[in-house]
N, C-alpha and C positions, 0 to 999 in steps of 0.2 A: 398588351403592350403590340405596341405600335411596330409593324414590323418595315424594317430601312425600305428603301426605293435603293434599286444596286442601278448603279450609275454608268455610264460610258464607259469609264473611267476603267470599273472593273467586270467590263467583257471581254474577252478577250473576241479578237476581230476574225469575221467567220475565213477571210483570206488564208489567214495565217494558220487555223484549224486544219484548211483544205491546202498549202504548203506542208505542212507538216506530218500529214497521213500519205504525199504525194512521195516524200521524203523515206518514208520509214517503210512502204510500199519497193524505192526504187532500192534502195539499201537491202534488203530479203531478195531482191534478185538479184542484186550487187552478190550477197556472205552464200545462194543456193547454186551460182552460178562459179562462184569459187571451189565450192566443196564438193560440186561435177567436174569442174573443169580446170581449176585451180594449178593442181601441177603441169599443166601441161602447157599453158604460157610462160613456167620459168623455162620451160627445154629449147636450149637451139637447132628449131628444125635447118634453118639455111645453114648456118657452118657448120653440121654436121652432115648431109648430106655432099657437102663444099669436100670435105675432108677426108671424109672414106669414098669408096666407088661403092663397093656395093652395099646397098639397105635393104633389108628384108621386113618379111611379117611372120609371128606365131598367134596362131587363132585355136581354138575349141570349138565343140557343138556349139558355146551360146554364141555363135557368130552370126550363127544363121545361112542364110541364103548367101553364095559368092559365086559373083559375073569372074570369073576367073582371068579373062581377058582385059577386061578394065583395069585389073588390082597388074598386069605386067606391063598395058600399058602407061602407067605412072612410073614408071621406070625401078618397080621392086625386082628384084632376081631372085629375091630367094623366099619357100612358107618354109617354116616348121608347124607341124599339126600336133594333137595329141591323140594317140593309139592306146594309151593303158593306162590304168592305174594299182600299183596294190597288184595283188595277187588274182583276180578276175573281174577288175571293173576294165570296156571297154566304148570308148569313142565310137558312137552307132554316127557320126559324119565323117569319121576317119578317111574308109577307103574310098568314100567317090570322090573329100578333099585333094584326097593323095591322086586317083587318077583325070579328076578336072583339072589341075592345077597343071598337070607332068601336060597333057595334051595342049594348055595355055605356053609354056615351052620355059612353065617357071622350074629353077629346081627345088627339089622339095625334101624336107627331111622329118621323121619324127620323135616322139620325144612319152617318154616314161614318168610318171608320176610316181615318186616312191616313197613310199610308205616307212615304219622305219619298225614296225610294229610286227610286220608283216618277213618272212623269211625270205633272202634273197635271190637262193636260185626256184619261189617258185615263184616271184616278180618277174624273173626273168623268163622263164617258160610263157610269162601272160606275154609279154614283150615279145617277144623272138615269132612265139604262134599267131601275132596279131600285123606286129609292123609290116608292109610290103619291103622288103630290099634287094635295092637296084645299083651295082658300084658307082654307076652314075647320079648316085645323091646323096645327101649331105649328109657328117656321119650321125651314129643312133642315140641321144642322147636321153640321160638321164636326170629328172628335175627333183634337185634335193633340199629343202626347205623346210622349219619350221610350223609355218604355215598351214594349218592345217593339221599340221601332226603335234608338236610339241617341242616345246623350250629347253635344249636338252643342260643336261648340269655335264663336268668333265669326264665322269661315267660313263651317261650314257655319252657322252660324245662317241667310245672307243667302242660299244656295240655297234651305236648306228654304224657306224666305217667297216664293225667287222659282215655286216649286212650287208654290207653297202659292196663290199672287195667282194664277196661274194657272187653278185649282181652281175660289177662286172668281168670278174672273170670270164661265168660265162657266156653273157652275151659278146664278149668281145673272141672269146674262143670258136665260137658258131660265123662272126659275120668276117674274122677276121682282119680286122678296124679297130681304131678307139679309140672308144668312147668319150663322149663331150660332157662336162659336167654346166648342169645350170644352176645358180643358187642366187641368191639374193649377199648382200656384205653379214648379216651372221650367221645366214649360213657356213658361208665362207671361216669365218672368224672360227665357230662352234665347234666346222664340222672337218673342213677341206684343208684348211692350211696347213701346209707343211705334211702332206699326203696328197696322194695321186698325182706328183706332178710330170706324170706322162703324161693323164687325159688332157686336153681344150679346155680353157674355162669358157661359159656364158657367166656372163657377171651380170646383175638385174642392179641398176644405178638409177634412178628417178630424178634427182637431183641438180642435171644439168649440167654437170659437172664432168670432164672426163674422168674418171673414176682410178681409182688404183686400189692394188691387192698390197694387206699390213706384210707379210713378209717377201714384197720384191718381183713376185710374182709377176708372168704380160699376162693380162687377159686374152682372149684370140675371138669372141662376140661381147657384143654390147648392146642390153635392153635397155632403152633410155627413156620409154615412153610407154605408158601405161594406157587401157581404154582411147587410144585415137580411133578415131574416122576417118575411115580414108573410102573412094569411090570405088562401086562394086560388092561391097559389103553390109552387107544389113547390121548387121552388131560391132559392135566393137572388137578392133585387133591393136597387138603391141606393136610396138616398132625397133629395128636392131639393125646394127652397123656392123662387120667383120674388117677386121685386119687384113689379112690377106686373106682370102676367096680358095686362092689357087689352095690356099695348104688342107683348104673342107673341103675337095674335089676330086681330089688325088684318088 
């Protein structure tokens, strides 16, 4: 059988192949950038800076090396840093971060990542034995979220609240000051809404819009950005604003 000769009309032009490949490559880059940085594009950084007088960052050991003078020079007024988690874990960078951030003139605060399945008293002891507490510092924070814990039903939420109540009581009796609770919208809805009414709320909401709490309660701090990059910090940080800074520093 005689093979049919391929005509020029049947072949795809070379320039079209190149154009398609370049287009696919650019699309892949865009998708990769959106996956890594996309949520950042939606956040109204300039408007937030103008609306709230005080902004700050929060970090853990993953932030790596930090030049705290550079952080302060960018107008950040405070930094929260992870001190502990559960009943025994401590952040190896906490003490160094704390001392150097204070030397740079930043207000500092410590937070504890709360474990749902560990005793509140033991968690309080871990936090209090690690956190460097000064009367000029920001209030201590307990981070309450389902991330890396587990999603709670109504019965489990009651159990978690009981453990959290125990921890809060011990910490507050020791420091003589109200603990602030950090959480995201899911954590607030399932665990905190309607409870712990005397504790300031630090809410995480990266949607780009000013958050509102379902029970009408007002938040004190708002974490509006994850994985931001700022000068002086090797790794990523989270960005926050405060509604009334004086209430957090008396």
